[in-house]
One Martini backbone bead per residue (centre of mass of N, CA, C, O) as a GRO file, in nm:
protein
  281
    1UNK     BB    1   0.101   0.036   0.021
    2UNK     BB    2   0.078   0.353   0.012
    3UNK     BB    3   0.198   0.636   0.191
    4UNK     BB    4   0.006   0.798   0.055
    5UNK     BB    5  -0.250   1.004   0.064
    6UNK     BB    6  -0.555   1.064  -0.011
    7UNK     BB    7  -0.737   1.267  -0.241
    8UNK     BB    8  -0.925   1.511  -0.358
    9UNK     BB    9  -1.051   1.552  -0.677
   10UNK     BB   10  -1.067   1.867  -0.677
   11UNK     BB   11  -0.770   1.915  -0.577
   12UNK     BB   12  -0.651   1.765  -0.822
   13UNK     BB   13  -0.767   1.948  -1.035
   14UNK     BB   14  -0.636   2.213  -0.938
   15UNK     BB   15  -0.344   2.105  -0.978
   16UNK     BB   16  -0.373   2.066  -1.287
   17UNK     BB   17  -0.532   2.360  -1.386
   18UNK     BB   18  -0.354   2.522  -1.171
   19UNK     BB   19  -0.141   2.737  -0.960
   20UNK     BB   20  -0.256   2.636  -0.708
   21UNK     BB   21  -0.127   2.538  -0.398
   22UNK     BB   22  -0.169   2.184  -0.387
   23UNK     BB   23  -0.178   1.924  -0.180
   24UNK     BB   24  -0.121   1.586  -0.286
   25UNK     BB   25  -0.200   1.266  -0.341
   26UNK     BB   26  -0.324   0.998  -0.408
   27UNK     BB   27  -0.532   0.825  -0.663
   28UNK     BB   28  -0.789   0.655  -0.706
   29UNK     BB   29  -0.937   0.494  -0.973
   30UNK     BB   30  -1.242   0.568  -0.882
   31UNK     BB   31  -1.165   0.906  -0.891
   32UNK     BB   32  -1.120   1.018  -1.180
   33UNK     BB   33  -1.411   1.101  -1.260
   34UNK     BB   34  -1.407   1.349  -1.051
   35UNK     BB   35  -1.199   1.523  -1.186
   36UNK     BB   36  -1.355   1.597  -1.447
   37UNK     BB   37  -1.607   1.698  -1.280
   38UNK     BB   38  -1.423   1.952  -1.162
   39UNK     BB   39  -1.353   2.153  -1.397
   40UNK     BB   40  -1.572   2.372  -1.352
   41UNK     BB   41  -1.469   2.452  -1.075
   42UNK     BB   42  -1.201   2.562  -1.184
   43UNK     BB   43  -1.337   2.790  -1.353
   44UNK     BB   44  -1.404   2.970  -1.105
   45UNK     BB   45  -1.124   3.034  -1.018
   46UNK     BB   46  -1.009   3.151  -1.281
   47UNK     BB   47  -1.247   3.359  -1.329
   48UNK     BB   48  -1.211   3.526  -1.062
   49UNK     BB   49  -0.933   3.638  -1.130
   50UNK     BB   50  -0.986   3.740  -1.425
   51UNK     BB   51  -1.244   3.936  -1.339
   52UNK     BB   52  -1.143   4.144  -1.135
   53UNK     BB   53  -1.061   4.390  -1.320
   54UNK     BB   54  -1.357   4.443  -1.422
   55UNK     BB   55  -1.420   4.561  -1.138
   56UNK     BB   56  -1.193   4.737  -1.027
   57UNK     BB   57  -1.134   4.949  -1.260
   58UNK     BB   58  -1.403   5.107  -1.259
   59UNK     BB   59  -1.412   5.170  -0.959
   60UNK     BB   60  -1.135   5.324  -0.951
   61UNK     BB   61  -1.211   5.536  -1.169
   62UNK     BB   62  -1.439   5.665  -1.028
   63UNK     BB   63  -1.301   5.726  -0.752
   64UNK     BB   64  -1.081   5.908  -0.863
   65UNK     BB   65  -1.270   6.116  -0.996
   66UNK     BB   66  -1.411   6.199  -0.716
   67UNK     BB   67  -1.139   6.222  -0.498
   68UNK     BB   68  -0.919   6.327  -0.730
   69UNK     BB   69  -0.781   6.587  -0.798
   70UNK     BB   70  -0.726   6.610  -1.154
   71UNK     BB   71  -0.847   6.357  -1.244
   72UNK     BB   72  -0.869   6.170  -1.542
   73UNK     BB   73  -1.083   5.988  -1.673
   74UNK     BB   74  -1.143   5.705  -1.817
   75UNK     BB   75  -1.258   5.555  -2.076
   76UNK     BB   76  -1.448   5.286  -2.101
   77UNK     BB   77  -1.299   5.149  -2.338
   78UNK     BB   78  -1.018   5.143  -2.190
   79UNK     BB   79  -1.107   4.978  -1.952
   80UNK     BB   80  -1.219   4.729  -2.120
   81UNK     BB   81  -0.958   4.663  -2.267
   82UNK     BB   82  -0.780   4.617  -2.003
   83UNK     BB   83  -0.973   4.390  -1.891
   84UNK     BB   84  -0.952   4.193  -2.122
   85UNK     BB   85  -0.650   4.154  -2.123
   86UNK     BB   86  -0.629   4.058  -1.826
   87UNK     BB   87  -0.804   3.814  -1.853
   88UNK     BB   88  -0.624   3.657  -2.056
   89UNK     BB   89  -0.363   3.664  -1.882
   90UNK     BB   90  -0.476   3.541  -1.621
   91UNK     BB   91  -0.567   3.274  -1.743
   92UNK     BB   92  -0.290   3.180  -1.833
   93UNK     BB   93  -0.158   3.199  -1.562
   94UNK     BB   94  -0.347   3.012  -1.399
   95UNK     BB   95  -0.266   2.761  -1.616
   96UNK     BB   96   0.032   2.778  -1.722
   97UNK     BB   97  -0.039   2.741  -2.033
   98UNK     BB   98  -0.172   2.455  -2.067
   99UNK     BB   99  -0.402   2.496  -2.291
  100UNK     BB  100  -0.232   2.644  -2.500
  101UNK     BB  101  -0.020   2.426  -2.547
  102UNK     BB  102  -0.238   2.218  -2.649
  103UNK     BB  103  -0.314   2.397  -2.897
  104UNK     BB  104  -0.036   2.403  -3.037
  105UNK     BB  105   0.014   2.097  -3.057
  106UNK     BB  106  -0.242   2.046  -3.233
  107UNK     BB  107  -0.174   2.232  -3.471
  108UNK     BB  108   0.093   2.088  -3.554
  109UNK     BB  109  -0.033   1.804  -3.592
  110UNK     BB  110  -0.259   1.881  -3.804
  111UNK     BB  111  -0.036   2.026  -4.013
  112UNK     BB  112   0.109   1.789  -4.076
  113UNK     BB  113   0.289   1.611  -4.335
  114UNK     BB  114   0.104   1.332  -4.265
  115UNK     BB  115  -0.040   0.988  -4.229
  116UNK     BB  116   0.073   0.950  -3.940
  117UNK     BB  117  -0.036   0.910  -3.622
  118UNK     BB  118   0.230   0.871  -3.471
  119UNK     BB  119   0.372   1.131  -3.580
  120UNK     BB  120   0.164   1.326  -3.453
  121UNK     BB  121   0.213   1.237  -3.161
  122UNK     BB  122   0.504   1.327  -3.156
  123UNK     BB  123   0.458   1.629  -3.220
  124UNK     BB  124   0.302   1.686  -2.951
  125UNK     BB  125   0.574   1.630  -2.778
  126UNK     BB  126   0.698   1.874  -2.889
  127UNK     BB  127   0.817   2.170  -2.733
  128UNK     BB  128   0.827   2.300  -3.016
  129UNK     BB  129   0.694   2.546  -3.188
  130UNK     BB  130   0.535   2.623  -3.464
  131UNK     BB  131   0.425   2.838  -3.694
  132UNK     BB  132   0.126   2.768  -3.675
  133UNK     BB  133   0.101   2.794  -3.358
  134UNK     BB  134   0.178   3.094  -3.336
  135UNK     BB  135  -0.026   3.210  -3.527
  136UNK     BB  136  -0.302   3.083  -3.415
  137UNK     BB  137  -0.257   3.170  -3.106
  138UNK     BB  138  -0.263   3.470  -3.169
  139UNK     BB  139  -0.551   3.482  -3.290
  140UNK     BB  140  -0.696   3.368  -3.041
  141UNK     BB  141  -0.616   3.595  -2.837
  142UNK     BB  142  -0.734   3.822  -3.005
  143UNK     BB  143  -1.026   3.720  -3.020
  144UNK     BB  144  -1.084   3.702  -2.720
  145UNK     BB  145  -1.029   4.003  -2.647
  146UNK     BB  146  -1.245   4.121  -2.836
  147UNK     BB  147  -1.498   3.967  -2.715
  148UNK     BB  148  -1.471   4.076  -2.426
  149UNK     BB  149  -1.476   4.374  -2.492
  150UNK     BB  150  -1.761   4.366  -2.618
  151UNK     BB  151  -1.908   4.269  -2.368
  152UNK     BB  152  -1.820   4.515  -2.176
  153UNK     BB  153  -1.947   4.725  -2.356
  154UNK     BB  154  -2.234   4.628  -2.328
  155UNK     BB  155  -2.247   4.629  -2.010
  156UNK     BB  156  -2.166   4.973  -2.008
  157UNK     BB  157  -2.428   5.115  -2.136
  158UNK     BB  158  -2.575   5.202  -1.856
  159UNK     BB  159  -2.385   5.374  -1.656
  160UNK     BB  160  -2.389   5.140  -1.434
  161UNK     BB  161  -2.213   4.963  -1.200
  162UNK     BB  162  -2.418   4.748  -1.111
  163UNK     BB  163  -2.518   4.659  -1.400
  164UNK     BB  164  -2.239   4.586  -1.497
  165UNK     BB  165  -2.170   4.360  -1.305
  166UNK     BB  166  -2.433   4.181  -1.357
  167UNK     BB  167  -2.336   4.131  -1.657
  168UNK     BB  168  -2.023   4.072  -1.669
  169UNK     BB  169  -1.954   3.859  -1.462
  170UNK     BB  170  -2.127   3.600  -1.558
  171UNK     BB  171  -1.992   3.603  -1.843
  172UNK     BB  172  -1.692   3.557  -1.753
  173UNK     BB  173  -1.736   3.303  -1.588
  174UNK     BB  174  -1.871   3.134  -1.812
  175UNK     BB  175  -1.619   3.105  -1.996
  176UNK     BB  176  -1.455   2.928  -1.792
  177UNK     BB  177  -1.665   2.708  -1.711
  178UNK     BB  178  -1.774   2.599  -1.995
  179UNK     BB  179  -1.497   2.522  -2.110
  180UNK     BB  180  -1.440   2.299  -1.884
  181UNK     BB  181  -1.698   2.134  -1.934
  182UNK     BB  182  -1.617   2.058  -2.228
  183UNK     BB  183  -1.389   1.865  -2.149
  184UNK     BB  184  -1.573   1.656  -1.997
  185UNK     BB  185  -1.736   1.577  -2.254
  186UNK     BB  186  -1.490   1.493  -2.429
  187UNK     BB  187  -1.385   1.275  -2.243
  188UNK     BB  188  -1.655   1.096  -2.252
  189UNK     BB  189  -1.646   1.061  -2.589
  190UNK     BB  190  -1.353   0.967  -2.569
  191UNK     BB  191  -1.030   0.831  -2.667
  192UNK     BB  192  -0.728   0.692  -2.609
  193UNK     BB  193  -0.437   0.647  -2.831
  194UNK     BB  194  -0.254   0.562  -2.596
  195UNK     BB  195  -0.095   0.364  -2.359
  196UNK     BB  196   0.032   0.640  -2.252
  197UNK     BB  197  -0.040   0.922  -2.030
  198UNK     BB  198  -0.171   1.204  -1.886
  199UNK     BB  199  -0.483   1.160  -2.016
  200UNK     BB  200  -0.574   0.873  -1.963
  201UNK     BB  201  -0.727   0.867  -1.682
  202UNK     BB  202  -0.936   1.080  -1.761
  203UNK     BB  203  -1.062   0.965  -2.033
  204UNK     BB  204  -1.114   0.664  -1.941
  205UNK     BB  205  -1.293   0.768  -1.662
  206UNK     BB  206  -1.502   0.929  -1.803
  207UNK     BB  207  -1.855   0.985  -1.743
  208UNK     BB  208  -2.174   1.055  -1.719
  209UNK     BB  209  -2.147   1.139  -1.420
  210UNK     BB  210  -1.939   1.366  -1.476
  211UNK     BB  211  -2.136   1.542  -1.642
  212UNK     BB  212  -2.358   1.577  -1.437
  213UNK     BB  213  -2.184   1.728  -1.236
  214UNK     BB  214  -2.100   1.955  -1.430
  215UNK     BB  215  -2.393   2.063  -1.456
  216UNK     BB  216  -2.439   2.139  -1.169
  217UNK     BB  217  -2.213   2.346  -1.153
  218UNK     BB  218  -2.336   2.533  -1.391
  219UNK     BB  219  -2.637   2.605  -1.300
  220UNK     BB  220  -2.617   2.907  -1.170
  221UNK     BB  221  -2.645   3.061  -1.447
  222UNK     BB  222  -2.961   3.050  -1.472
  223UNK     BB  223  -2.999   3.316  -1.293
  224UNK     BB  224  -2.834   3.514  -1.522
  225UNK     BB  225  -2.897   3.331  -1.770
  226UNK     BB  226  -3.087   3.260  -2.013
  227UNK     BB  227  -3.200   2.965  -2.145
  228UNK     BB  228  -3.152   3.041  -2.441
  229UNK     BB  229  -2.863   3.134  -2.424
  230UNK     BB  230  -2.758   2.867  -2.303
  231UNK     BB  231  -2.847   2.694  -2.549
  232UNK     BB  232  -2.672   2.823  -2.766
  233UNK     BB  233  -2.396   2.787  -2.622
  234UNK     BB  234  -2.419   2.480  -2.617
  235UNK     BB  235  -2.417   2.434  -2.919
  236UNK     BB  236  -2.142   2.571  -2.975
  237UNK     BB  237  -1.983   2.369  -2.794
  238UNK     BB  238  -2.054   2.114  -2.947
  239UNK     BB  239  -1.926   2.192  -3.210
  240UNK     BB  240  -1.648   2.218  -3.098
  241UNK     BB  241  -1.596   1.934  -2.966
  242UNK     BB  242  -1.663   1.780  -3.221
  243UNK     BB  243  -1.437   1.879  -3.394
  244UNK     BB  244  -1.205   1.766  -3.207
  245UNK     BB  245  -1.299   1.472  -3.225
  246UNK     BB  246  -1.290   1.424  -3.529
  247UNK     BB  247  -0.997   1.504  -3.574
  248UNK     BB  248  -0.864   1.323  -3.370
  249UNK     BB  249  -0.968   1.050  -3.481
  250UNK     BB  250  -0.844   1.086  -3.770
  251UNK     BB  251  -0.531   1.181  -3.692
  252UNK     BB  252  -0.484   1.013  -3.392
  253UNK     BB  253  -0.712   0.801  -3.263
  254UNK     BB  254  -0.779   1.035  -3.055
  255UNK     BB  255  -0.795   1.171  -2.729
  256UNK     BB  256  -0.608   1.408  -2.568
  257UNK     BB  257  -0.489   1.646  -2.351
  258UNK     BB  258  -0.438   1.859  -2.579
  259UNK     BB  259  -0.734   1.844  -2.690
  260UNK     BB  260  -0.860   1.960  -2.435
  261UNK     BB  261  -0.711   2.229  -2.432
  262UNK     BB  262  -0.806   2.320  -2.715
  263UNK     BB  263  -1.100   2.318  -2.646
  264UNK     BB  264  -1.100   2.530  -2.420
  265UNK     BB  265  -0.998   2.764  -2.581
  266UNK     BB  266  -1.225   2.776  -2.797
  267UNK     BB  267  -1.466   2.769  -2.602
  268UNK     BB  268  -1.426   3.056  -2.500
  269UNK     BB  269  -1.494   3.188  -2.775
  270UNK     BB  270  -1.785   3.058  -2.813
  271UNK     BB  271  -1.902   3.169  -2.562
  272UNK     BB  272  -1.853   3.471  -2.613
  273UNK     BB  273  -2.012   3.482  -2.873
  274UNK     BB  274  -2.288   3.388  -2.766
  275UNK     BB  275  -2.316   3.622  -2.558
  276UNK     BB  276  -2.291   3.856  -2.754
  277UNK     BB  277  -2.527   3.803  -2.944
  278UNK     BB  278  -2.716   3.748  -2.655
  279UNK     BB  279  -2.683   4.045  -2.499
  280UNK     BB  280  -2.999   4.080  -2.323
  281UNK     BB  281  -2.958   4.019  -2.002
   0.00000   0.00000   0.00000
């Protein structure tokens, strides 16, 4: 028997997906399904840190303009642009670029000129990003920043800080939470293509029960986001994760941990796009 103590699956998920210093022990095989079920919960932690500037900057800007003589308040678009940029940067920092690295590896593997699935899997393990990965990841980060900026612009149209927070915070949190829930769903419907690997235990042990728990974790958003809007976002997320599953099955023979990370990155964009299109809540 191992001398290490068993650990809580949620804490194990936090140690995997974030830079929060969590001490973990060993994990029983029967508990791996609850690790992936906890991904959405990790999204709340990442989202809370990344969303903080979107709350603090507007409040600080208003307070400075009110109480500091001679202070010229920043225009709302400037505050929103800075908040959007910080959201993207803090999300990447909180995850140690874990998901973005998976996105880059996936882009390199998918763009490789080879028919061999084994060769593509080898490319995914190469720590050096290719030109395709650099170009596409830059576009991804730019797109994400623009979408979040537009969401904040929409939320700030009321010129009321309370209304702004009630509209902006649920949207930004949803981006982080829904994207990580998409990883749980993809892991549940995917199969691992290697004999060994960091994503094997997660993907091979994720079940329908994991997805149900993930749905419960995301349920609080129904209080803030209308059911129709949530439904449209869900459809976009399904299209996103099914794209990654189809491509991964065809080119790699299954879903890897890198594919889960890539799905998370693009799911943040699709969630933001759905919320922006339907931002009437």
